[in-house]
C-alpha positions, 0 to 999 in steps of 0.5 A: 563426821566420826572417825569410824565413818570417815575410814570406810569412805577413805578406803572406798576412795582408795579402792576406786582410785586403784580400780581406775588405774587398771584400765589406765594401765591396760591402755598404756600397755595397749599403746606400747604394744601397738607402738612396738609392733609398728616399729618392728614392722617399719624396721622390717620394711626399712631393711627390705629397702636397704637391700634395694628390694621393692616394697610397694606395688609401684616400686615392684612395677619399676623393678620389672625391667622396662624393654623398648618396643623394638627390642621386646619379644613380648610384643611379637608374642602378643601378636602370636597370642592374638593369632592363636585365639582368632584361629582357634575360636577360643582362648586356647588353640583347638586340641589336636585330638579334635582334628588332624595334627596337620590341620592343627598346625596349618590352622596356627601357621601364623602363630607358629611363625610369630613364635619363632620370630619372638625366639630371636628377640632376647628380652621380653616384658609383657604389658602388665601393670604390677603397680595395680593389684589384680586377683585375675590371672594374667592372660599372657600366662595361659597363652604361653602354656597354649603356645608351648603345647603348639610348639611341642606338637610342631617339634614332634611332627618334625621329628616324625618326618625325620627333619632334625633341623626344623625339630631343633628350631621348634625346641629352641623356640620352646626354651625361648618361650619360657625365657620370656618370663625370666624377669617377671617377678611373680610366683605364678609367672615362675610356675608357668615358666617351669611348666614351659621348661618341662614341656621343652625338656620333654620335646628335647628328649623326644627329639634326641631319641628320634633324630640326628643333630649336627655338632653345631646344633648340639652346641647351641642346645647346650648353651640354651640349657645352660642359660635356662638354669637361672639361679636368681629367677625363684628369688625374684619371684618371691621378692615380687610376691612379698610386695603383694603381701605387704599391699594386702596387709595395708589394704586389710589395715585400712578396712579394719580401721574403725575411724575410716568406715564410710558409714561413719565418716559423715555422722556426728561424733556421738553417732560415729562412736555408737556405729564403730562400737557396734561394728567392733563388737559384732565382728571379731576381725575388727578386734583382730585389728584393734588388738594389734594382731594384724600387725603381729601377723604382718610381722610374721609374714615378712619374716617368713617371706624373708626366709623364703627369699633366703632359701631361694638364694641358697646353693643346692642342696641346702636350698632343698633342706631349708624349703622342707624346714619352712614347710614344717614351720608353716604347718606349726603356725597358730590361728593367731597368724590367720592371714599370713598362714593362709596367704603363705599356704596359698603361695605354696612356696616350699612346693615351688622351691622343690618344683624349681629344683626338679626342673633344674635337675632335668635341665642339668641332666639334659645338658649332660645328655647333649654332651653325651650326644656330641661324644656319640658323634665322634665315637659312634656310641655313648660313653661308658662313664660321664668322666669321658665327657670333659672335651665335649662341652659339659666340663665337670659333670653338673651337680645334682641339686638334690644330692650335691654330688655329680649327676648319675648316668646309666647305659640302657639296652637301648640308649642311656639315662642321665638322672638325679636321685630326686626328692626322696634322695634315694638312688633308684637306678634311673627309675622314671617314677622315683628319680628325675630322669632324662632318657635318650632311647636310641 
């Protein structure tokens, strides 16, 4: 063969060998990319465990503290919930709009008695298995809201009858109802807890405006309000929610694993190959998993959830600013973070942080109002300034979680208002629409 013929053949062989290097190089890069992502996700998971936080659902279930049946208020609450359903003939008590208040309360007398009994038990753990994932709402959460409205109606009825002692017991049971969820590590449970506290604060405000309480009762209510202001509950909820997210990514990874497709397991290799290739190229979601984007998305989820947890552990008002930054970060998320973005938006963590802050502000305003009422018992009128309250149980004026400065106070033509400047961070003089207020009109 002449040199002129050998030269093109040699060039072709050299070119073809270089062409073959391209897929080989891409395969190596793909392998390195997947390995690095796997290591990064594993490092995040390991860091979570080093902080003694749960990662799996089984660990989360163990992390939710066990309570012996004899010391578990949730056992008594469960009986109350059953009574509510049986009496009303539905999953919630009959609305008092459809019957007289007296009939409504009388029809649920057994449930009310059990709710008061449960309030005397300091610890609760509802019978849910967090080790098994469920997308269905837990029935005890809806029952807690129904029970809160029932106790709210009872408290208002006692206030109408000027029975301050019984009205106070109803309000105390309301706060105990919300406290039963304080250790339950789920965001949806925390949201229900906040709603129960909102109802309890409304009943307390109404009661203080319409009845006279003894100093002992006021002191008890002040202690209950201080206990309700739990700085760790929100972080606990986010930690539990992260376990659910990790589980969801693991399940999604198994689903997108082509080698584990049920329709391909019992087939010969050649058939499995063609089936998997057909599924791969007919569904972008399988490409999402194959290219490592699912693990990249999980890494993004873990890092953002870590920021949510750190935010919930911050002091006020830094917590509020960090929540607003997180909301902006989530809005900037690209489409490649499809699952983490969707799940985090569904959790609405920034809004939960702000709702928690608002309830905290009202709890602190209410505790200040209790001190004002104790001052009134001694002096016959409210103080001119909150600086006069030091001897009456509140100590230093509580800090407004939105401003980082002491709560504000304003005497009204009838009564007074203790307030926080609220989310807009503007002092509107205790306006109920713009500020976070606790108003006592008497």
